[in-house]
C-alpha positions as semicolon CSV with decimal commas, in nm:
position;residue;x (nm);y (nm);z (nm)
1;M;0,000;0,000;0,000
2;G;0,120;0,345;-0,086
3;Y;0,129;0,655;0,129
4;S;-0,200;0,792;-0,013
5;E;-0,380;0,461;0,061
6;N;-0,258;0,466;0,423
7;L;-0,369;0,830;0,458
8;K;-0,716;0,741;0,328
9;H;-0,748;0,458;0,582
10;V;-0,630;0,681;0,867
11;C;-0,877;0,956;0,767
12;C;-1,162;0,704;0,747
13;M;-1,072;0,565;1,090
14;V;-1,057;0,913;1,245
15;I;-1,396;1,006;1,095
16;L;-1,547;0,675;1,213
17;L;-1,410;0,726;1,566
18;L;-1,549;1,082;1,577
19;I;-1,892;0,960;1,468
20;I;-1,891;0,684;1,732
21;R;-1,774;0,930;1,999
22;N;-2,052;1,178;1,910
23;M;-2,312;0,902;1,912
24;A;-2,197;0,786;2,255
25;F;-2,215;1,136;2,402
26;S;-2,550;1,208;2,239
27;Q;-2,702;0,912;2,425
28;S;-2,624;1,067;2,764
29;A;-2,902;1,231;2,963
30;P;-2,954;1,606;2,909
31;T;-2,792;1,814;3,181
32;G;-2,991;2,135;3,161
33;P;-3,314;2,291;3,045
34;A;-3,411;2,303;2,680
35;R;-3,272;2,621;2,523
36;N;-3,439;2,616;2,180
37;L;-3,809;2,655;2,109
38;V;-3,975;2,624;1,769
39;Y;-4,345;2,701;1,765
40;V;-4,653;2,823;1,583
41;E;-4,847;3,110;1,737
42;L;-5,207;3,179;1,639
43;A;-5,298;3,549;1,660
44;G;-5,063;3,753;1,881
45;P;-4,808;4,003;1,750
46;G;-4,757;3,812;1,425
47;G;-5,107;3,880;1,291
48;Y;-5,324;3,576;1,218
49;G;-5,040;3,336;1,288
50;S;-4,662;3,311;1,284
51;L;-4,379;3,058;1,280
52;N;-4,123;3,136;1,554
53;Y;-3,784;3,041;1,694
54;E;-3,679;3,131;2,046
55;R;-3,341;3,083;2,212
56;I;-3,306;3,082;2,592
57;L;-2,988;3,281;2,663
58;L;-2,990;3,282;3,043
59;S;-3,126;3,014;3,274
60;K;-3,087;3,040;3,651
61;S;-3,299;2,808;3,863
62;E;-3,662;2,910;3,796
63;I;-3,580;3,222;3,590
64;Q;-3,505;3,222;3,217
65;F;-3,455;3,493;2,956
66;G;-3,462;3,446;2,582
67;V;-3,496;3,616;2,245
68;R;-3,761;3,545;1,985
69;C;-3,779;3,591;1,609
70;G;-4,076;3,495;1,395
71;I;-4,222;3,539;1,051
72;S;-4,575;3,574;0,924
73;T;-4,771;3,705;0,631
74;Y;-5,089;3,906;0,641
75;H;-5,231;3,964;0,294
76;V;-5,082;3,762;0,008
77;N;-5,212;3,977;-0,279
78;D;-5,190;4,355;-0,312
79;N;-5,469;4,593;-0,421
80;T;-5,409;4,505;-0,790
81;N;-5,458;4,134;-0,704
82;N;-5,093;4,050;-0,778
83;F;-4,888;3,826;-0,551
84;N;-4,716;4,075;-0,319
85;P;-4,734;3,944;0,040
86;D;-4,723;4,158;0,353
87;I;-4,445;4,042;0,585
88;L;-4,460;4,057;0,967
89;I;-4,154;3,979;1,178
90;P;-4,217;3,968;1,555
91;L;-3,898;4,019;1,760
92;A;-3,896;4,003;2,141
93;I;-3,712;3,960;2,466
94;N;-3,899;3,712;2,686
95;G;-3,869;3,624;3,052
96;Y;-4,001;3,318;3,232
97;Y;-4,051;3,231;3,594
98;G;-4,125;2,877;3,708
99;N;-4,029;2,519;3,637
100;V;-4,296;2,335;3,441
101;H;-4,577;2,589;3,486
102;K;-4,427;2,926;3,393
103;L;-4,522;3,291;3,402
104;H;-4,432;3,440;3,064
105;I;-4,353;3,812;3,026
106;G;-4,220;3,973;2,709
107;V;-4,168;4,298;2,523
108;G;-4,092;4,339;2,156
109;Q;-4,138;4,499;1,819
110;T;-4,314;4,366;1,514
111;L;-4,152;4,479;1,192
112;A;-4,441;4,517;0,946
113;N;-4,357;4,542;0,577
114;I;-4,702;4,613;0,429
115;V;-4,820;4,684;0,073
116;Q;-5,074;4,970;0,050
117;A;-5,241;5,155;-0,235
118;G;-5,063;5,479;-0,327
119;S;-5,250;5,798;-0,242
120;I;-5,230;5,946;-0,594
121;D;-5,221;5,665;-0,850
122;F;-5,339;5,374;-0,627
123;E;-5,039;5,169;-0,737
124;P;-4,900;4,931;-0,472
125;V;-4,651;5,098;-0,235
126;R;-4,454;4,900;0,024
127;K;-4,413;5,066;0,365
128;T;-4,221;4,947;0,671
129;N;-4,329;5,024;1,026
130;F;-4,258;4,902;1,377
131;H;-4,532;4,811;1,622
132;T;-4,449;4,773;1,992
133;Y;-4,606;4,484;2,181
134;F;-4,611;4,337;2,527
135;S;-4,688;3,985;2,635
136;I;-4,799;3,826;2,960
137;G;-4,929;3,475;2,996
138;Y;-4,896;3,115;3,105
139;Q;-4,661;2,856;2,954
140;Y;-4,653;2,482;3,016
141;Q;-4,309;2,345;2,931
142;K;-4,105;2,064;3,075
143;N;-3,742;2,170;3,120
144;L;-3,617;1,896;2,891
145;N;-3,707;1,827;2,528
146;G;-4,075;1,812;2,449
147;V;-4,398;1,977;2,349
148;F;-4,494;2,307;2,510
149;F;-4,803;2,530;2,512
150;R;-4,854;2,900;2,582
151;I;-5,150;3,133;2,610
152;A;-5,085;3,506;2,643
153;Y;-5,238;3,851;2,634
154;T;-5,037;4,043;2,371
155;P;-5,150;4,406;2,337
156;V;-4,998;4,591;2,041
157;I;-4,932;4,963;2,001
158;E;-4,968;4,995;1,622
159;Y;-4,756;5,265;1,459
160;N;-4,661;5,345;1,821
161;S;-4,992;5,537;1,841
162;Y;-5,296;5,304;1,841
163;F;-5,350;5,054;2,124
164;R;-5,500;4,719;2,017
165;H;-5,598;4,431;2,246
166;R;-5,472;4,097;2,122
167;A;-5,415;3,748;2,254
168;G;-5,214;3,456;2,124
169;V;-5,200;3,080;2,161
170;S;-4,873;2,897;2,093
171;A;-4,775;2,532;2,058
172;G;-4,439;2,393;1,969
173;Y;-4,137;2,184;2,058
174;S;-3,846;2,262;2,289
175;F;-3,505;2,102;2,257
C-alpha cells in the first residue's frame, strides 16, 4: 500500500471514531433545560399566525430569559390582485418564571412590511413600520425536550400610536 492509501485509511478511521464518539455522548441524559423553542403562534403580535424560533440565553434556577424571532404574512395579494405578500416579523425579549408551569412576560417589536395603495395613483406601495407589543401569559413546558403550550395577552401599540388588544396561543417543541 502506498502513502495515499494509508492516509485514506487513517482519515476514514478518524472520521469513524469521531462519529462513534458523538453518538456515545448524544445518548447521555440532558444536563440542563431546553434552550431552543420552535413554535406556531395563532394570533398575537404576528397577525393571524406566525412561525417562531426562540433561544433561551440565560437560565438560573426558575428564571429564564430568551430572544424570539418569527415570521408571518398578512395579505398575500396587493390591491391590484398581484402576488405581493405583507411580511410581519415579531422580535422580542422574553422572561419566564417557574419550572414546568411558567409565568411568561415579554416585550418586543413587530416589523411590518405592508403593501398599500398609493394615495395618488393607487399603485402598490410598500411601507415598513414598527409596532411595539407586550406579552404576559402562562406557559406549560417541561425543562427537557418536548412539546410546550402558551396562552398570552399580547397588546400591540400599532404605529406606536394606536392601542390594540390581542391574545395569542402557541404550541411547539423545545429542545
